[in-house]
N, C-alpha and C positions, 0 to 999 in steps of 0.2 A: 837619837842618841848614837847609834852605830855609826852613821856617816861621818860624824865628828872625828872619830877614831881611825877613819881610812884615809890614808894618804893618796893624793893624785899626783902622778908624774907625766907630765905633758910629753907628747912625742916619742911615747916608747911603747913598744919597740921600734916602732917607726913613725915619721912625720904624720900627724892627724890622730893618732891614738891617745887616747886618755888613759894611761894605766892606773887601774885602781887597786892599790897596794894594801893587802890586808895584814901586813907584817906588824904595822903600827897597832893594830887592832889586838894582833896577838900578844904584843908586848904590853899591853894595858891588862894586868890581871884580872881586873873588875870587868872590864870589857869583854875580854875573851870568855870569862865565867858567865857573863850576861848572855853572850852570843849562843853559847851551847845550851844554856839554861832556855833560851827562847825557842831554840830549835827542836829540843826535847820537848817543850811544853807543847808545839806544835802537832807533835807526832804521839803525845800521850794515849791516845785512844788506838793507836794502830799497833799492830804486831808485826814485826820484821825478822825473818831469819839472819839477813846480812844488809850490811851497808857496803855498798859498792862505791868508792871514792876516786876521782881522777888526780892523776899527778899534777903539780905537786902539793900547791897549798890545800888542795881537797883532800889530801891524805891528813892533814892536820885538824881539819874540821870533822871529817869522817871518822877518824879513828875515835876521838873524843865522844862523838856523837853515838858511835856504836856500843861503847862502852855503858854510855848512860840508858841507851835503850834495850841493853842485855841483847845484843845482835853480834854476830861473827862480823869481820872486816874483810873486804877484798880490795885489793888495789889495783886500778887500771894505771897501766905504766905505757911509758913510750916504748916503740919496738926495740928489742934485744936487751931489756932490763930485768926480766923476770928469769930464774933461773931453771924453769921447768916448761914442759911443753905448753905451748899457748895456741889462743887463736886471735886473730887480730882484724880490727876494722879500721879503714881509711875515712877521714872526715876532712872537710874546708872549715878553715879559721878565718876571721874578718880580713886577715892579712897573710894568708898562705895556706898551706895545707898539713897534715900530720896523721898519725896512727896512733891507735891504743891497743893494747893487748892485755889479757888476763889469763890465768892458768886455766887450761881446759878441764880442770876438776874442781874450779873454784866455786861453782854453783851447780846444785842439784835440781832436777826438773821439780817444777813446782814452788821452789823457795821464794818466798817474797822479799822482794829488794827495795830498798830506800838509796836513791842515786844522791850522790852528795858532791858539791863542788863549791869553791870559794866564789864564784862567778858565771852568771849564764848572758852570753851575748848574743851571737847568732843562732846559738843551740848545736851546733856542729858536734863539740865534745859529747854533750849530754847525749845527742842522739846515736852517736856512735858507741857510748857505753850502754845505751837501751839495746842496740841490736845485738851486742855482745852478750849481755844477759839474756836475751830472748833465744839467741842462738843455743845457749846452753839450757834452755827450757825453764829459766828464771821468770818471774813476774815482776815487773816494774809498774807500779801504780801511781809512785810519788817521787819527787826530786827536791831536794832542798839545797838553796845556795844562800850564801852571806848577801851576795849582791846580785841586782838583777839590772840590765841595761835594756829597759823596755823598747827604745828606739830601734834595736836591732832584731827584735822578733822572736827571741830564743824561745821564751815562754809560750809562744802561740805555737812554735813548731813542735815542742814537746806536746802541748794540748792536742795537735793534730796526730801525734802517734799515740794518743791515749794515755798520756802521762801528766798527771796533776802537779805543777811547780809551785813552790812556795819560797820567797826569798825574805830576808830581815829588812832590807833596804834597796832602794835603787837610785841611779844616778842617770841624769840625761846625757846624751851625746854619747860619743864612742869612748 
């Protein structure tokens, strides 16, 4: 169901990349609601203190899911975007490198965290977020995504870091 609501844009942001665009899913009120419902159902038996979501599309999914799960919300942003003192973690993308930051007081030691993003590819972004949460003493055991690109191995990278990943759908290729 969800795959049909996600647009694929070839050669974006560079040749050979098949960009999976969730804005078409978000525009569909029934599809968006169903996605949040399905993610909330997947974590119905879990208790999270906060949802940490990655910029930018992860914010949309993560904020809606945090409200549904009764958790706080923490944005993990690109460098220089947060207005308070931050900690930072660099990571590699399948087509470059970047970094994420969170406020240094965003997570208290021992808080249980659900990591959320729109897509997992190589796992670099997710692992950077895991590192940030752990640096602040938070506990990440679960990560939720709308899309998994299994050929790129991100879910396996998360599992190797002790984090169980879940995705609503998957696409083959890059």
